[in-house]
N, C-alpha and C positions, 0 to 999 in steps of 0.2 A: 066182697069186691075183689080181693086178691085172687080167689079161685076163678072168678069169672074172667078177670083180666088175663090170668095165666092160660086159660083155655083159649081165649081170643088171640093171645100171642101165637100159640101153636097154629091155629087156623089161618091167621093172617100170614105167618111165615110161609106156610105151604102154598097158599094162594098166590102171594107175591112172586115166589120162585117159579111158579108155573105159567105166569103171564108174561109175554114178551114186552120189552121196554118200548116206550113211545119214541117216535122220531124227534129229531131236533127241530128248532124253530128258525125262521128268518125274520128280520126286522129292519125296516127302513124308517118307520115312525111308530108312535104309540098313542093310544087313546085311553083316557080314563073312563072306567065303567061304573064302579060301585065301591062303597065302603061300609063296614059295619063293625060294631064292638061285640066280640063273641061272648056268649054266656055258656055256662057249663052246668051239668047236673050237680046237685048239692055235694055228692060224694066225690066229684071230680073237680071241685072249685080250686084246689091247690094248683092245678095245671095252669091257671091264669095268673098266679101270683107273680111270676117273673116275666110275663109276656113270652113271645117266641123269639129266640135268638137264631134259630135255624129252622128251615122248612124245606121239604123236598117231596115232589109227587111220586107216588108209586104207580105201577102199571094198572092198578085198580082205580077206576074213575072215582074221584071225590075223596080218595084216601091218601093221606100224606104222613110222612115221618116228620117229627118235630123234636127240637130240643128247646129248653126254656132256661130262663135266668135263675131258676131255683135248682138246688142240688149241689151248690158249691160250698155249702156249710156242713152241718152235721149229717145231712142226708146224702146217699150216694148219687153220683151223676146218673142220668138215665135218658133214654129217648122214648117217645111215645108215638103210637100209631093212632092218628085221629081222622075223623071225617069232617070235611068242611062243606057246608050245604050250598053248592053252586049249581045254578040252573043251566039249561042248554044255551042260553044267551050270555053266559058268563057272569050273570048277576046273582046276588045272594037270594036264596029262597027262605032262609030262616037264620036267626042269630045264634042258634044252639049248635055248638061244636061238640061232637061226641068223641070221647076217648075210647078207643077199641082195645088197646093193649099198652102195657108198660114194660120196658126192658131195662132193668138196672145194669149199668156198665161195670164190668169186672176185668181186671188184668193182673198178671202175675206179679208185677212190681209194686202194686198197691198205690200207684200214683193217681188213681181215680177213686180211691177208697173214701168213705166218709171222713170229712175233716181235711182232705188233701188240698182243697181250694180249687180243684179242677173246674173250669168254667167252659162249657161247650158253646161255640159261637156259630157253627155251620154244620150242616148234615147233608150228605148226598148218598144215594143208593146206586150201586154199580154192580150188576150181575149178581145180585143177592148179598153183596158185601155192603155194610153200612159204614160209610166213611164219616168220621167226626173230627172237625178241626176245633181246637180250643187252646186253653192256656192254663198254666199252673204257676202261682207266685212262688218265688224263692228268695233267698237272701241277697242274691245279686241282681234280681229283676224278674221279669215275667218270661217264662219259657213256653214258647208255642209248641204245639204238637199236632200231628195228623195221624189218626189211628183207624184201623179197620176192625169191625165187629160183625158177628153174625146177628140174625134177627132176634136172638134171645138176649143180646148184650154181651156175649162172651168175646173176649179179645182175640183177634186173629193175628194182627201184626201192626207194627209201627212203620211209618214212612219217613224218609229223610226230609228235612227242611234245610234251606241254606244256613251255613254256619253263621253268616252275618246277622241272621235273625235271632240268634241266641244271646242271652245276656252275657256281657263281659265282666271281668273281675272288678273293673272300676265303676260299673253301672252306667257307662257312657255309650253303650252300644246295645243293639238288639231291639226287640219290640218295645214301643214306647207306651202304648195304652195298657191300663191295668183295670179290669181284665182286658187282655188283647182282643181286638175286634178283627176276626179273620173271616174272609169269604172263600168259598170253595166251589169248584165246578168240575164236571167230568165230561169228556168227549172221547169215546172209544177207549184206547189204552192210555189216555192222558188225563192226569188229575192236575188241576190248576188251583193254586192258593194265592190270595192277595193279602198283603199285610195290614190293610185297613188304613193305617196312618204311616207317615214316614218313619223309618227306623231312627233311633236316637242319633246315630252318627250321620244321618242324612238330613237332619232338621234345619241346618244353618245354610242351605243352598239359596242362591239368589234365584229369583223367578218363582214359579208356583211350587207348592209342596208336592213331593213325589212319594207315593207308596211303591211297594215292590210286588211284582207278580211272578211267581215261580211255577214252572211246568215240570211235573213229576211223572216218571214212567210208572204206571200202575202195576206192572208185572215185576219189575226189579225193585221198585220203591225208591229209586234214586232220582235226584234232581237232574233234569236235562238242560233247561234253559231258564233264564231269569231276565226280566225287563222292568223298566221304570214306568209307572203309571202316574201321570200328572193329575192331581185332584183339581178339577175345573171349578169347584165351589170355593177354592181358596183355603187360607189358613183356618184350622179348626175343623175342616171337613173330614169325614171318614168314608171309606169305601166299605159298606157293610153287606153288600150283596153281589154275587158273581154267578153268571150263568154262561155256559159255553154254547155259542152258535156253531162253531167249528173248532178246529185245532188252533186257529189263529184269531178268531173273532169272538167277542164276548159282549154280554150285557153287564154293565156295572151300575150298581145303585149307590149313589153318593148321598150322604146325609150331612146336613149343616144346620145353621141357624139363620132364619129369615130376618128381614128388616124389622119385624115386629118382636124379635127376640124369641120366637117359638121355633121348634124343630121343623125343618122342611126337607124335601128330598127331590132329587132329579135322577132320571134314568138315561144312561148314555150307552151308545154302542162304541166299543173300543176295538182297535185292530192292531196286531203286532206290526204289520207293514215293514217299514224301514227302521224300527226301533233297535237300539243298540243292545246286543246280548251282554248283560252285566253279570253273567254267571261267575261266581267265585270272587266278585269285587266286593271287598269289605265295606267301603264307603264310596258314595257317589261324589264326583268332583264338579258336576254341573254341566259338562259338555256332552253328556249322554243324550241321544235322541230318545224321547219317551214314546210310548204307544200313542197313536192318533185316536181321537175320540170325537164323537158328535152327539149333540143333545137330541134325545128322542122325546122326552116328556119332562116338563117341570110340574111335579105333582102339586106344589104349593100354588100354582097359577090356575088350577082347575076349580078352586073353591073348596076342595077337600082339605081336611086338617091332617097332614101326613103323620104327625107324631114322630117318635124316635124309631124309624124303621130299621130293623136289624136282620130280617129274614126275607129271602126271595126264592121263589120256586116257579117252574113252569106250571101253568094251569091247564084247564081243558081246551080241546080243539073245538071251535065254534062251527056252526053249520056251513059257513062260507069258507072254511078251511083255515082261517086265521087262528093263531095260538094266543092264549092268555098268559099273563104272569100274575102270580099271587104274591103280595107283599104283606109282611106282618111286623108289628112293632113290639118292642119290649113295653112293659107297663105293669098294671096291677088289676086285680078284680075290682069292679065298680064298688064304691062305698068305702074303699080303703084309704081315701084321702090323696091318692095319686092318680094321675091321668090313666084311664083304662086302656087296655090293649085295643088295637085296631087291626083289621084285615082289609086291604085294598085289592081291587082287581083291575088290571090294565090289559088292553088288547094290543097285540103286536100287529102292525100293518105291514105286510110284505111289499 
């Protein structure tokens, strides 16, 4: 298995680098298409153990990069190259997801080594560089990070994140979730990361809870701008998915708990618009204008069981020119006594 996956990694790396990236999408509304619980070949079953926490389409149709909830313990963090069986209509053709390659993560500092606790939560492919957002627990709190790797998993560089996102000496500031739930998006030379939940120092504001969205220059690795994003689903909601429609417009996937006590999710379009630039602002005071947002789809109202969605990627282009979005949950393999992973497909309507 290791030899076969090693050869596949080399082949997929060369192929992905040679194929031009797909164009971005537009969205004014969204329509639910399909849901399935993925299965894996017996030797690949461990892939399903933590569900998918990050997912991103490659230029090869049907092939995605994925990070999972496993690998934060004694095993090294890694990303996988997988094939998801979607048909020309955007619907599922089989429940078997194929693992094409595995790429263990490595870096000079050892902060992603086995036992480090590094938990990847988002993955994006940009001009052959694999960007992974995640977090590492420490004595003062959870430290978020955004790093770039090549297709073999070798570390290339680290990107800056706002200082306000880092844990403070008293434990009263920085990322609140453990492990941190971060979403990431790429548009041209801009990388955008969303904090998922309000920072610790922003949690006591009146009004709706506000996460933070930071725009980072991909070439210098420096933070350019930062905005507040109001979580429309209210207290306890998380922004677990982020896709860039342009340098100022995004798709945001919010996850929360429905009236029945089960996980649910909604897809929003968010715009920077007249939002206040809060770059270098340690704590919000409540008078900052957040990004505007509008609901595109309430997945819980479609009859589907959303589950705890943690990953979002653009999917295939349909025959009418519309684009799809693939959503994936964290979870477990069937039969392990935990809710199994799910993959949902949604159509974006221009």
